PDB file of N, CA, C and O in Angstrom, chain B, residues numbered from 101:
ATOM      1  N   UNK B 101     -52.422 101.437  32.958  1.00  0.00           N
ATOM      2  CA  UNK B 101     -53.725 100.690  33.532  1.00  0.00           C
ATOM      3  C   UNK B 101     -52.824  99.144  32.701  1.00  0.00           C
ATOM      4  O   UNK B 101     -52.264  99.059  31.608  1.00  0.00           O
ATOM      5  N   UNK B 102     -53.047  98.038  33.886  1.00  0.00           N
ATOM      6  CA  UNK B 102     -52.879  96.976  33.109  1.00  0.00           C
ATOM      7  C   UNK B 102     -54.194  96.678  32.523  1.00  0.00           C
ATOM      8  O   UNK B 102     -55.366  96.989  32.740  1.00  0.00           O
ATOM      9  N   UNK B 103     -53.306  95.703  31.407  1.00  0.00           N
ATOM     10  CA  UNK B 103     -54.047  94.988  30.296  1.00  0.00           C
ATOM     11  C   UNK B 103     -53.816  93.721  29.820  1.00  0.00           C
ATOM     12  O   UNK B 103     -52.677  93.322  29.575  1.00  0.00           O
ATOM     13  N   UNK B 104     -54.921  92.977  29.652  1.00  0.00           N
ATOM     14  CA  UNK B 104     -54.703  91.658  29.629  1.00  0.00           C
ATOM     15  C   UNK B 104     -54.018  91.039  28.783  1.00  0.00           C
ATOM     16  O   UNK B 104     -54.219  91.457  27.643  1.00  0.00           O
ATOM     17  N   UNK B 105     -52.997  89.886  28.882  1.00  0.00           N
ATOM     18  CA  UNK B 105     -52.341  89.601  27.461  1.00  0.00           C
ATOM     19  C   UNK B 105     -53.406  88.688  26.853  1.00  0.00           C
ATOM     20  O   UNK B 105     -53.203  88.683  25.639  1.00  0.00           O
ATOM     21  N   UNK B 106     -54.701  87.729  27.230  1.00  0.00           N
ATOM     22  CA  UNK B 106     -55.183  87.267  26.323  1.00  0.00           C
ATOM     23  C   UNK B 106     -56.340  87.123  26.479  1.00  0.00           C
ATOM     24  O   UNK B 106     -56.404  86.633  27.607  1.00  0.00           O
ATOM     25  N   UNK B 107     -57.700  87.253  25.965  1.00  0.00           N
ATOM     26  CA  UNK B 107     -59.290  87.461  26.252  1.00  0.00           C
ATOM     27  C   UNK B 107     -59.766  85.835  26.965  1.00  0.00           C
ATOM     28  O   UNK B 107     -59.765  84.645  26.650  1.00  0.00           O
ATOM     29  N   UNK B 108     -60.130  86.690  28.063  1.00  0.00           N
ATOM     30  CA  UNK B 108     -60.966  85.626  29.157  1.00  0.00           C
ATOM     31  C   UNK B 108     -62.010  84.989  28.676  1.00  0.00           C
ATOM     32  O   UNK B 108     -62.630  85.686  27.873  1.00  0.00           O
ATOM     33  N   UNK B 109     -62.470  83.900  28.852  1.00  0.00           N
ATOM     34  CA  UNK B 109     -63.479  82.939  27.929  1.00  0.00           C
ATOM     35  C   UNK B 109     -64.735  83.155  28.737  1.00  0.00           C
ATOM     36  O   UNK B 109     -64.625  83.530  29.904  1.00  0.00           O
ATOM     37  N   UNK B 110     -65.943  82.940  28.187  1.00  0.00           N
ATOM     38  CA  UNK B 110     -66.988  83.599  28.630  1.00  0.00           C
ATOM     39  C   UNK B 110     -67.320  83.192  30.274  1.00  0.00           C
ATOM     40  O   UNK B 110     -67.821  83.937  31.116  1.00  0.00           O
ATOM     41  N   UNK B 111     -67.008  82.186  30.397  1.00  0.00           N
ATOM     42  CA  UNK B 111     -67.338  81.542  31.782  1.00  0.00           C
ATOM     43  C   UNK B 111     -66.599  81.438  33.078  1.00  0.00           C
ATOM     44  O   UNK B 111     -66.922  81.152  34.230  1.00  0.00           O
ATOM     45  N   UNK B 112     -65.256  81.843  32.346  1.00  0.00           N
ATOM     46  CA  UNK B 112     -64.520  82.698  33.617  1.00  0.00           C
ATOM     47  C   UNK B 112     -65.200  83.852  33.672  1.00  0.00           C
ATOM     48  O   UNK B 112     -65.787  84.067  34.733  1.00  0.00           O
ATOM     49  N   UNK B 113     -65.312  84.948  32.507  1.00  0.00           N
ATOM     50  CA  UNK B 113     -65.537  86.304  32.924  1.00  0.00           C
ATOM     51  C   UNK B 113     -66.810  86.205  33.772  1.00  0.00           C
ATOM     52  O   UNK B 113     -66.717  86.816  34.836  1.00  0.00           O
ATOM     53  N   UNK B 114     -68.019  85.561  33.549  1.00  0.00           N
ATOM     54  CA  UNK B 114     -69.096  84.986  34.380  1.00  0.00           C
ATOM     55  C   UNK B 114     -68.787  84.904  35.390  1.00  0.00           C
ATOM     56  O   UNK B 114     -69.201  85.622  36.300  1.00  0.00           O
ATOM     57  N   UNK B 115     -67.707  83.710  35.533  1.00  0.00           N
ATOM     58  CA  UNK B 115     -67.661  83.075  37.009  1.00  0.00           C
ATOM     59  C   UNK B 115     -67.165  84.005  38.328  1.00  0.00           C
ATOM     60  O   UNK B 115     -67.458  83.738  39.494  1.00  0.00           O
ATOM     61  N   UNK B 116     -66.290  85.239  37.857  1.00  0.00           N
ATOM     62  CA  UNK B 116     -65.873  86.030  38.316  1.00  0.00           C
ATOM     63  C   UNK B 116     -66.542  86.905  38.860  1.00  0.00           C
ATOM     64  O   UNK B 116     -66.397  87.216  40.042  1.00  0.00           O
ATOM     65  N   UNK B 117     -67.529  87.527  37.927  1.00  0.00           N
ATOM     66  CA  UNK B 117     -68.222  88.661  38.283  1.00  0.00           C
ATOM     67  C   UNK B 117     -69.613  88.043  39.075  1.00  0.00           C
ATOM     68  O   UNK B 117     -70.267  88.820  39.770  1.00  0.00           O
ATOM     69  N   UNK B 118     -69.878  87.149  38.990  1.00  0.00           N
ATOM     70  CA  UNK B 118     -70.617  86.808  39.700  1.00  0.00           C
ATOM     71  C   UNK B 118     -70.361  86.687  41.506  1.00  0.00           C
ATOM     72  O   UNK B 118     -71.139  86.867  42.442  1.00  0.00           O
ATOM     73  N   UNK B 119     -69.121  86.359  41.462  1.00  0.00           N
ATOM     74  CA  UNK B 119     -68.624  85.959  43.156  1.00  0.00           C
ATOM     75  C   UNK B 119     -68.228  87.377  43.454  1.00  0.00           C
ATOM     76  O   UNK B 119     -67.434  87.543  44.381  1.00  0.00           O
ATOM     77  N   UNK B 120     -68.642  88.346  42.841  1.00  0.00           N
ATOM     78  CA  UNK B 120     -68.823  89.967  43.413  1.00  0.00           C
ATOM     79  C   UNK B 120     -69.847  90.521  43.905  1.00  0.00           C
ATOM     80  O   UNK B 120     -70.968  90.697  43.427  1.00  0.00           O
ATOM     81  N   UNK B 121     -69.272  90.869  45.189  1.00  0.00           N
ATOM     82  CA  UNK B 121     -70.568  90.991  45.935  1.00  0.00           C
ATOM     83  C   UNK B 121     -70.497  92.545  46.438  1.00  0.00           C
ATOM     84  O   UNK B 121     -69.526  92.975  47.060  1.00  0.00           O
ATOM     85  N   UNK B 122     -71.807  93.454  46.049  1.00  0.00           N
ATOM     86  CA  UNK B 122     -71.387  94.822  47.037  1.00  0.00           C
ATOM     87  C   UNK B 122     -71.894  94.725  48.539  1.00  0.00           C
ATOM     88  O   UNK B 122     -73.013  94.335  48.874  1.00  0.00           O
ATOM     89  N   UNK B 123     -70.634  95.250  49.587  1.00  0.00           N
ATOM     90  CA  UNK B 123     -71.276  95.514  50.910  1.00  0.00           C
ATOM     91  C   UNK B 123     -71.816  96.690  51.270  1.00  0.00           C
ATOM     92  O   UNK B 123     -71.383  97.733  50.781  1.00  0.00           O
ATOM     93  N   UNK B 124     -72.961  96.684  52.287  1.00  0.00           N
ATOM     94  CA  UNK B 124     -73.148  97.904  52.646  1.00  0.00           C
ATOM     95  C   UNK B 124     -72.551  98.179  53.194  1.00  0.00           C
ATOM     96  O   UNK B 124     -71.732  97.406  53.692  1.00  0.00           O
ATOM     97  N   UNK B 125     -72.604 100.189  53.589  1.00  0.00           N
ATOM     98  CA  UNK B 125     -71.830 100.494  54.186  1.00  0.00           C
ATOM     99  C   UNK B 125     -71.721 100.709  55.525  1.00  0.00           C
ATOM    100  O   UNK B 125     -72.728 100.194  56.011  1.00  0.00           O
ATOM    101  N   UNK B 126     -71.139 101.125  56.286  1.00  0.00           N
ATOM    102  CA  UNK B 126     -70.883 101.015  57.842  1.00  0.00           C
ATOM    103  C   UNK B 126     -71.775 101.892  57.870  1.00  0.00           C
ATOM    104  O   UNK B 126     -71.855 102.711  56.954  1.00  0.00           O
ATOM    105  N   UNK B 127     -72.907 101.908  59.268  1.00  0.00           N
ATOM    106  CA  UNK B 127     -73.654 102.872  59.723  1.00  0.00           C
ATOM    107  C   UNK B 127     -73.434 103.356  61.069  1.00  0.00           C
ATOM    108  O   UNK B 127     -73.482 102.610  62.047  1.00  0.00           O
ATOM    109  N   UNK B 128     -73.200 104.566  61.130  1.00  0.00           N
ATOM    110  CA  UNK B 128     -72.899 105.153  62.676  1.00  0.00           C
ATOM    111  C   UNK B 128     -73.667 105.565  63.049  1.00  0.00           C
ATOM    112  O   UNK B 128     -74.446 106.047  62.227  1.00  0.00           O
ATOM    113  N   UNK B 129     -74.035 105.691  64.561  1.00  0.00           N
ATOM    114  CA  UNK B 129     -75.025 106.610  65.580  1.00  0.00           C
ATOM    115  C   UNK B 129     -74.440 107.835  65.357  1.00  0.00           C
ATOM    116  O   UNK B 129     -73.221 108.004  65.384  1.00  0.00           O
ATOM    117  N   UNK B 130     -75.588 109.058  65.046  1.00  0.00           N
ATOM    118  CA  UNK B 130     -75.631 110.247  64.988  1.00  0.00           C
ATOM    119  C   UNK B 130     -76.161 110.941  65.565  1.00  0.00           C
ATOM    120  O   UNK B 130     -77.143 110.796  64.837  1.00  0.00           O
ATOM    121  N   UNK B 131     -76.649 111.977  66.597  1.00  0.00           N
ATOM    122  CA  UNK B 131     -77.274 112.642  67.224  1.00  0.00           C
ATOM    123  C   UNK B 131     -77.515 113.817  66.654  1.00  0.00           C
ATOM    124  O   UNK B 131     -76.545 114.565  66.529  1.00  0.00           O
ATOM    125  N   UNK B 132     -78.995 114.331  66.114  1.00  0.00           N
ATOM    126  CA  UNK B 132     -79.135 115.612  65.424  1.00  0.00           C
ATOM    127  C   UNK B 132     -79.787 116.179  65.986  1.00  0.00           C
ATOM    128  O   UNK B 132     -80.689 115.452  65.572  1.00  0.00           O
ATOM    129  N   UNK B 133     -80.282 116.840  66.593  1.00  0.00           N
ATOM    130  CA  UNK B 133     -81.459 117.709  67.268  1.00  0.00           C
ATOM    131  C   UNK B 133     -81.913 116.837  68.382  1.00  0.00           C
ATOM    132  O   UNK B 133     -83.093 116.907  68.727  1.00  0.00           O
ATOM    133  N   UNK B 134     -81.036 115.963  69.025  1.00  0.00           N
ATOM    134  CA  UNK B 134     -82.030 114.728  69.792  1.00  0.00           C
ATOM    135  C   UNK B 134     -82.433 113.654  69.488  1.00  0.00           C
ATOM    136  O   UNK B 134     -82.662 112.807  70.352  1.00  0.00           O
ATOM    137  N   UNK B 135     -82.613 113.433  68.227  1.00  0.00           N
ATOM    138  CA  UNK B 135     -82.981 112.158  67.591  1.00  0.00           C
ATOM    139  C   UNK B 135     -81.843 111.344  67.177  1.00  0.00           C
ATOM    140  O   UNK B 135     -80.808 111.936  66.869  1.00  0.00           O
ATOM    141  N   UNK B 136     -81.874 110.473  67.142  1.00  0.00           N
ATOM    142  CA  UNK B 136     -80.687 109.602  66.860  1.00  0.00           C
ATOM    143  C   UNK B 136     -80.606 109.041  65.495  1.00  0.00           C
ATOM    144  O   UNK B 136     -81.606 108.348  65.302  1.00  0.00           O
ATOM    145  N   UNK B 137     -79.812 109.060  64.461  1.00  0.00           N
ATOM    146  CA  UNK B 137     -79.718 108.943  62.715  1.00  0.00           C
ATOM    147  C   UNK B 137     -78.605 107.823  62.634  1.00  0.00           C
ATOM    148  O   UNK B 137     -77.586 108.195  63.217  1.00  0.00           O
ATOM    149  N   UNK B 138     -78.480 106.334  61.982  1.00  0.00           N
ATOM    150  CA  UNK B 138     -77.885 105.841  61.085  1.00  0.00           C
ATOM    151  C   UNK B 138     -77.284 106.560  59.993  1.00  0.00           C
ATOM    152  O   UNK B 138     -77.961 106.776  58.988  1.00  0.00           O
ATOM    153  N   UNK B 139     -76.119 106.947  60.068  1.00  0.00           N
ATOM    154  CA  UNK B 139     -75.594 107.502  58.545  1.00  0.00           C
ATOM    155  C   UNK B 139     -74.381 107.007  58.662  1.00  0.00           C
ATOM    156  O   UNK B 139     -73.757 106.724  59.685  1.00  0.00           O
ATOM    157  N   UNK B 140     -74.040 106.907  57.381  1.00  0.00           N
ATOM    158  CA  UNK B 140     -72.726 106.318  56.381  1.00  0.00           C
ATOM    159  C   UNK B 140     -71.255 106.794  57.222  1.00  0.00           C
ATOM    160  O   UNK B 140     -70.973 107.992  57.206  1.00  0.00           O
ATOM    161  N   UNK B 141     -70.554 106.050  57.777  1.00  0.00           N
ATOM    162  CA  UNK B 141     -69.519 106.831  57.948  1.00  0.00           C
ATOM    163  C   UNK B 141     -68.877 108.077  57.660  1.00  0.00           C
ATOM    164  O   UNK B 141     -68.443 108.958  58.402  1.00  0.00           O
ATOM    165  N   UNK B 142     -68.912 107.963  56.492  1.00  0.00           N
ATOM    166  CA  UNK B 142     -68.211 109.192  55.341  1.00  0.00           C
ATOM    167  C   UNK B 142     -69.182 110.348  55.470  1.00  0.00           C
ATOM    168  O   UNK B 142     -68.729 111.465  55.219  1.00  0.00           O
ATOM    169  N   UNK B 143     -70.138 110.267  55.738  1.00  0.00           N
ATOM    170  CA  UNK B 143     -71.275 111.250  55.933  1.00  0.00           C
ATOM    171  C   UNK B 143     -71.553 111.612  57.280  1.00  0.00           C
ATOM    172  O   UNK B 143     -72.727 111.871  57.543  1.00  0.00           O
ATOM    173  N   UNK B 144     -70.584 111.690  58.313  1.00  0.00           N
ATOM    174  CA  UNK B 144     -71.165 112.041  59.686  1.00  0.00           C
ATOM    175  C   UNK B 144     -70.571 113.565  59.540  1.00  0.00           C
ATOM    176  O   UNK B 144     -71.346 114.519  59.469  1.00  0.00           O
ATOM    177  N   UNK B 145     -69.403 113.702  59.506  1.00  0.00           N
ATOM    178  CA  UNK B 145     -69.251 115.454  59.467  1.00  0.00           C
ATOM    179  C   UNK B 145     -70.205 116.001  58.931  1.00  0.00           C
ATOM    180  O   UNK B 145     -70.807 116.835  59.608  1.00  0.00           O
ATOM    181  N   UNK B 146     -70.678 115.719  57.518  1.00  0.00           N
ATOM    182  CA  UNK B 146     -71.441 116.789  56.963  1.00  0.00           C
ATOM    183  C   UNK B 146     -72.839 116.908  57.124  1.00  0.00           C
ATOM    184  O   UNK B 146     -73.520 117.800  56.619  1.00  0.00           O
ATOM    185  N   UNK B 147     -73.393 115.672  58.082  1.00  0.00           N
ATOM    186  CA  UNK B 147     -74.906 115.641  58.958  1.00  0.00           C
ATOM    187  C   UNK B 147     -74.449 116.637  60.246  1.00  0.00           C
ATOM    188  O   UNK B 147     -75.007 117.724  60.392  1.00  0.00           O
ATOM    189  N   UNK B 148     -73.475 116.216  61.092  1.00  0.00           N
ATOM    190  CA  UNK B 148     -73.135 117.601  61.497  1.00  0.00           C
ATOM    191  C   UNK B 148     -72.743 118.438  61.391  1.00  0.00           C
ATOM    192  O   UNK B 148     -71.935 118.548  62.313  1.00  0.00           O
ATOM    193  N   UNK B 149     -72.735 119.068  60.955  1.00  0.00           N
ATOM    194  CA  UNK B 149     -72.854 120.445  60.056  1.00  0.00           C
ATOM    195  C   UNK B 149     -74.251 120.835  59.973  1.00  0.00           C
ATOM    196  O   UNK B 149     -74.643 121.883  60.487  1.00  0.00           O
ATOM    197  N   UNK B 150     -75.226 119.829  59.185  1.00  0.00           N
ATOM    198  CA  UNK B 150     -76.041 120.260  58.900  1.00  0.00           C
ATOM    199  C   UNK B 150     -76.161 120.465  57.433  1.00  0.00           C
ATOM    200  O   UNK B 150     -77.035 121.249  57.062  1.00  0.00           O
ATOM    201  N   UNK B 151     -75.202 119.711  56.281  1.00  0.00           N
ATOM    202  CA  UNK B 151     -75.053 119.892  55.462  1.00  0.00           C
ATOM    203  C   UNK B 151     -75.786 119.123  54.209  1.00  0.00           C
ATOM    204  O   UNK B 151     -75.785 119.436  53.018  1.00  0.00           O
ATOM    205  N   UNK B 152     -76.348 118.129  54.802  1.00  0.00           N
ATOM    206  CA  UNK B 152     -77.013 116.583  54.433  1.00  0.00           C
ATOM    207  C   UNK B 152     -78.326 116.557  55.269  1.00  0.00           C
ATOM    208  O   UNK B 152     -78.323 116.553  56.500  1.00  0.00           O
ATOM    209  N   UNK B 153     -79.369 116.540  54.557  1.00  0.00           N
ATOM    210  CA  UNK B 153     -80.176 115.800  55.906  1.00  0.00           C
ATOM    211  C   UNK B 153     -80.273 114.022  55.867  1.00  0.00           C
ATOM    212  O   UNK B 153     -80.440 113.233  54.937  1.00  0.00           O
ATOM    213  N   UNK B 154     -80.077 113.841  57.372  1.00  0.00           N
ATOM    214  CA  UNK B 154     -80.195 112.260  57.363  1.00  0.00           C
ATOM    215  C   UNK B 154     -81.169 111.670  57.369  1.00  0.00           C
ATOM    216  O   UNK B 154     -81.146 110.439  57.362  1.00  0.00           O
TER     217      UNK B 154
END
């Protein structure tokens, strides 16, 4: 694991954290029992098998 050689200032830390943005998951249309649902891509197989409720 990478270890910083010296401490970052509080201003630099906060500036870096402020720029980070979470991105919403890509939603994919899936038809289950004749109804269309938007589901995250990684859950498509589980929804089609009935393991997860859409």
